[in-house]
TIPA-619407 format. One record per residue: x, y, z of N, C-alpha, C in turn. Coordinates in steps of 0.02 Angstrom, whole numbers, plus 50000, padded with zeros to 5 digits. Last residue first. Layout:
XYZXYZXYZ ...
//
This chain:
430444874250851431064870450842431064865250901 428984879550751429384878550813429984874050800 428224879250640428724884950643429154884350706 427334869250663427834868450608428344873650609 426454874350751426964869850777427474868650724 425664882150662426074885350712426604880750739 425024871350590425454875850559425934879950605 424314865150698424804861550659425304866250624 423434875550729423954873650777424504869550742 422734876150607423104881850631423624879850682 422084863850605422584865250554423014871150574 421174864550712421754859850715422294861650666 420344874750659420674875250723421244870550732 419894870550533420444874950535420734876250604 419164855650597419384859050535420044863950547 418354848650677418774853450709419184858050657 417464838150658417344844550627417734850350662 417814825650702417444830050747417344836950721 418494819550596417944816050630417514820850669 419414829050559418884827250512418314823950546 420234829250673419904835250650419304834050603 420704816150669420304818850723419904824850705 421464817150550420884812550556420444814250613 422434825950587421994827650534421344823250535 423104818450687422774825050703422244827150650 423624808250610423134806850663422744812950684 424464815250524423914811850493423374809950546 425394820150620424984825050579424354821450551 425924808850665425584812950710425104817350672 426594803950549426054799950582425624804150626 427504814450521426974812750473426414808950503 427674824750669427904820650614427344818350572 427384842150708427164835450707427524831050653 428694852450784428264850550726428034843350730 428574855450959428924852850901428444852150841 428884861651119428474861651059428884859351002 429314852251265429524856451209429034855851153 429134844951379428584849451360428754853751298 429344828951433429624833651386429034838351363 428824827451605428844825851536429204830551494 428914825251755429334829551716429404827351641 427604824951876427984821651823428404826951786 427794833352039427494832651974427924828451925 427484836652189427914831552161427594829752091 427334853852228427034847552211427574842952178 427604867052278428094861552286427774854752276 426734877152285427314878252238427774872352241 425024881252288425534876752309426124877452259 424434897852315424514892252272425094887952299 423464904452444424124903552416424164897052373 422204902352496422264906952446422954906352408 422294892752601421804891852545421954896152482 423214898052680423384891552656422904890252596 422574910252724423194910252678423324903652651 421484905552806421374907852740421974907752695 421794902552942421734897352894421724899752824 421894914853014422374909053030422344903552975 420894922752970421584924352947422074918952964 419814917853041419854917252968420564917952943 420214921753170420084914953153420104913253081 420264935853158420854932053169420774924353153 419314945453140419434941253085420054936253097 419364953853249418744950253240418844944453188 420554960553222420524955953282419894951253273 420204967953111420744962953107420684958053158 419214976153169419074972053114419564966153107 419974983153265419394978953286419224974053231 420854989953182421124985453227420594980653250 419954998853121420274993853080420574988453124 419595006353236419095002753197419374997353155 420785012353277420435007453320419925003153284 421985012653139421485015353180421135010053228 423715007753152423035007753120422525010453167 424885007653224424925008353153424245007353119 424544996453367424965001153328424805001953254 424114986153452423734992453444424124998153412 424654974153451425014979253493424624985653495 423814967953368423884965153437424194970353481 424074974553251423404975053281423404972653354 425414970953225425244977953240424554978653272 425174957153200425614959353260425484966553275 424394957953084424124954953147424534957253205 425344963652998424694967053013424384964453075 426354954252995426494960853021425904964553037 425694943552942425984943053008426104949653037 425364948752815424864947352861425104946752934 426594961552779426244955752764425724954352819 426924976252786427294971452748426854964852731 426364987452847426594982152890426894975952852 426004997352750426264999452818426644993552853 425564990252643426084995252635426434996852698 424574983052703425154979552679425704984352666 423624993552730423944989552790424544985752763 423344997652601423635002352650423964998752707 422724986352545423364988952517423744993452567 421574985852631422064980252626422764982552600 420984997852598421234996652667421724991252666 420644994952460421035000952478421354999952549 419834983152462420484983352430420964989352453 419144982052633419144981752557419824982752529 418534975652775419174977452746419124976552667 417304971552822417464978752827418134980752797 417874955352865417264960052859417504967352872 419064948352768418974951352834418424956552829 418424935652660418804940552676418704943152748 417664924452610417294930052637417754936052651 417694915752462418144918252516417854924452548 417074910452349416774909552414417224911052472 417554914452231417844908352260417554906852328 416884926152212416844921052156417174914452180 417174934352319416524931052319416494925352267 418544935652407418374934652337417744930652333 419544946152515419044941252502418904940852428 420474954852570419924957852531419404952452524 421404946252635421064951852670420424954152635 421784938352526421524935252586421114940452627 422304947152435421734943452420421384940052479 423454951152514422974956152492422294952652474 424114938852514423874942052578423354947152563 424364937552382424014932352414423734935252479 425214949252352424524948252322424084943352358 426464951452386426014952852439425284951252418 427164948652274427314944152332426814945552390 426744959452191426504952552180426634947752239 426414973252304426844969452260426524962352249 424974984652288425394979752323425864976452273 424124992452217424514995552270424894990752310 423414987852106423184986352173423554989452228 423924993651987423214992051994422934991052063 425304995352010424905000851985424164999852000 425704982552054425804988452097425364994252077 425374975151934425074973552000425124979552048 426244981351840425514981051832425134979651897 427514979051893427264986051891426514985951878 427664964751876427694968351942427324975251942 426454961651744427134961951774427084964651845 425394955751625425414957751700426154956351723 424714959751478425364956851510425404959551578 423154956051420423534960751460424134957051489 422234955251266422604951951314423034957351352 421114957051177421304962251221421734959251279 420634946151110420854951851072421114957451111 420244938151212420854935851178421074941551132 419664946651359419584943351296420214942251258 419884951851484419544955951436419514953551367 420564940951548419864942551571419504947851522 421794935651525421294934851473420624937751489 423474939751546422804939751575422254939951523 424864932151570424504934551511423794934051529 426044935651694425354932951678425134936451609 427784931151711427254935951702426594932351684 429394929651767428734926251771428174931751763 430754933251781430394933551715429774929151715 431264934451901431324927851876430974927251805 430964948051924431684945751931431784938951901 429604949051911430034951951859430754949051864 428394938751943429054940051972429494942251916 426814932051991427194936851949427864938651982 426034924852074426634921652052427094926352009 424954931952109425434930952162426064927752136 424104931252005424534936852003425084936152059 423244921052020423894919051994424364925351992 422014926652050422394923852102423124922152084 421364931251936421844935751970422254932552024 421204921351795421084921351868421594926151901 421304918951667420854924451680420764924851755 422954915151595422374913751642421914920051645 424514909251570423924911651533423304910051572 426124913751609425504910651635424894913251600 427704911751548427064915551538426484911051563 429354912551606428714908751611428174914051591 431114908651573430574913251581429894909551573 431794893751653431734898551595431174903051607 431674884051744432334886451733432384891151671 430384881951865430624883151794431324885751795 429814881051990430414877051974430674877751904 428764890051985429294890852037429904886852021 427994885251882428264891651877428834892651923 427584873051932427994873151868428324879651864 426884877052046427464872652052427904873251990 425824884651998426294887552048426934883652050 425224875351906425534881551882426064884551932 424674866952009425164864751957425564869951926 423884876152072424454873152105424954869952061 422934878751969423354884252000423944881652037 422274866751953422804868651902423214874451926 422234859452119421954863052061422514864152012 422314842752193422534849752182422234852752123 422074829552204421934833352261422164840652254 423364825252084422804822952128422724827752186 423694836451950423924833052015423374831352057 424124837251778423724838851835424024835251894 424634841851614424854839951685424334842251737 424914838251448424414839951498424684837551568 425774844051303425804840751369425254843151416 425354841351142425394846451194425314842851260 425214834251024425864834051058425944838851114 424004833250963424444838950940425094839150979 423374823551037423514822550964424034827850936 423214830151160423664824351152423874823251080 422244839651124422924841351146423414835951140 421194830851088421484835251037422184837651059 420894824851208421124820751151421474824951102 420514836051287421104832151304421364827851248 419364839151213419924843951218420544840851240 418624827851234418854829351169419434834451167 418304829351369418704823851349419024824551281 417514841451361418154841651396418574835351377 416254840851304416824842951258417514841851293 415314838951395415444833451350416014834651307 415314851251464415584845251496415714839651445 414694860051376415364860651384415684854251412 413344855951381413644856451313414414857451315 413114857051522413144850451490413474851351419 414104868651615413544867151567413644860851528 414474864051777414764864951712414184864051663 414764864151941414294866251894414574868351824 415664849751990415644856651980415094858251930 415594837452113415454838952044415354846552037 417034834452220416324836252209416204837952138 418174821052213418024828152204417264829152192 417764808652347418044810552278417894817752269 417194805652465417824802452451418094803552381 415564809152403416004806852465416584803052441 415154823252322415374816152310415794813852370 413844834252289414384832252341414524824752331 413444843752152413394837152184414004835952228 413674856352119413024853852102412904847152132 414564870352170414454863352180413754861152163 414754883952171414834880552106414714872852112 414664888352297414114890552250414184887052184 415854884552361415254880952374414694882052321 417134889352359416844887152293416164883752304 417214888052527417634888552465417304885252406 416584887052647416234890852592416604890952528 417494880852731416934877052704416584880652648 419084881852745418594886652732417984883252699 419664869352777419904875852808419374881152804 419064860252700419104859052769419314865252811 419304864852574418634865552599418624864852675 420654861452560420484868452560419784869552594 420524847852564420964850852614420814858552615 419784844852446419474844452515419864847852571 419854855652305420154850752350419874850552424 419074857752179418894860252244419194855652295 419564851952062419384859252058419244862452129 420744841152031420234842052084420134849552088 421374842751916421244835751936420734835851991 421434854751810421104853651876420954846351890 423004856351723422364853751732422144853651806 423924865051599423834863051669423104861751684 424744861951461424054863151482423964860351551 426284869051426425954863851469425254866351475 427674871551316426964872751329426654867351373 429134879751251428804874351294428134876451311 429334890751187429684885051159429434878951194 428184904051140428494899251187428824893951152 427754916351064428284911451046428614907651105 426714924851070427204925251124427794920651117 425934923250950426084929850980426704930351025 425904909550923426114913950874426324920650902 425354904751046426014902651024426304907150971 424124911451045424574912351101425284910551079 423474906350931423624913650937424164914650989 423364892950959423724895050899423914902450906 422634893351076423324890651080423714893151022 421394898151029421784901751075422504899851081 421034887550948421194893950913421594898450961 420804877951048421324877351000421564883450963 419684884351106420264882751146420854882151101 418744883851000418974890351029419614889351068 418584870250980418874874450928419114880950952 418044866451107418664863451077418964868151026 416904874451113417474875451165418114872351141 416124869151004416374876451007416934877451055 415564857650975416314857750980416584864450985 414124848151016414474854651007415234853851015 413624834050921413914836450983414254843450970 413164829350800412784833950835413054836550898 414044821550727413574817750770413114822650809 414854831150666414344827450624413844823650669 414944844350787415194838750754414694835850716 414544862150778414424855650800414814850650756 414154878050823414724874250792414694866850822 413264883850902413024880950841413554877250802 413774890151005413714882951014413354880150953 415034902650966414334900250962414294892550967 416274906451082416144903751018415404900951011 416274910651214416534915551164416394912851089 416014900651300415524906651300415714911251245 417084891951273416394889651267415894895451263 418214899651303418074897851232417354895651225 418094900951444418054906751401417924904951325 418264886951474417584890551487417544897051447 419554885551428419014882251392418324884751412 420274894251517420254895451443419684891651410 420054888451644419924895551632419814897251559 420564875851619419864876651631419654884151620 421974878551602421574875651548420834877051558 423074889351606422574887851655421984885051613 424614885351530423894886551521423474884751581 426194891751522425784887451567425064889851557 427634891651426426974894251433426544889051472 429324895551440428814890551453428154894351461 430654898351323430104901451364429554896351375 432274900851256431774896651288431294900651326 432554910251108432654909351180432084905251210 433074902850955432544905850993432664904751067 
//
């Protein structure tokens, strides 16, 4: 089997699992386990469908890094429920999901699935680094469009986009991004910077929408080219030039916030998928029985049994 690395945007997936599986699914102690079961079912389906040989659950060790907030204070502000001095702020997470996150980590570990996070960085940055340094084709599983910036047909990096649900997964390649947005994946971070993203608290350049952003990038290549053209008064209308000029302070800092980090110093554990040995299998089954994870754990065990 040809080697292929699958990178999971873990929080994106367990949030989707939480809202996609009824919270009536509970452990014997009454704790909901819908997100755990849904997340494991996703893994079983993804491994069966796309046949990765290596798998990493990428983790938000810091979902809202201070260095990004310092550059754009509105970054993810609407999701903050508690500001913590000297530590990551507390994200708005439904209580029934929050109590399941430690169990998700425990289940992944029991199944031999590697978890990687990085201090002061988001899962996106872990994904960016692992995809950039990979020596094999890469599938990135996420519902976050920001990761389209990593798509690269030449290096066989694609996104398995989950926004329309696990029954309607979309494979995002260079052609997908060009067809949908009118920009190359290598331009997507600049495109997102110009357009903005209210879900992340990124204001964008006032008055510049997707269509104008794509037109500017087609004409000038990148943000530096657009800014240079605006300063020279070339290649755009006076109105668009005025909007770009008015947004220069934002454009100076926003790219650092929007672009994923690709050069983190990460651990290099063995990420290859393998069948569980007898002891691992027994421990995973015990975990499943304790927390009523039943068929969700057994499905992953069965899928792992087919790997090499």
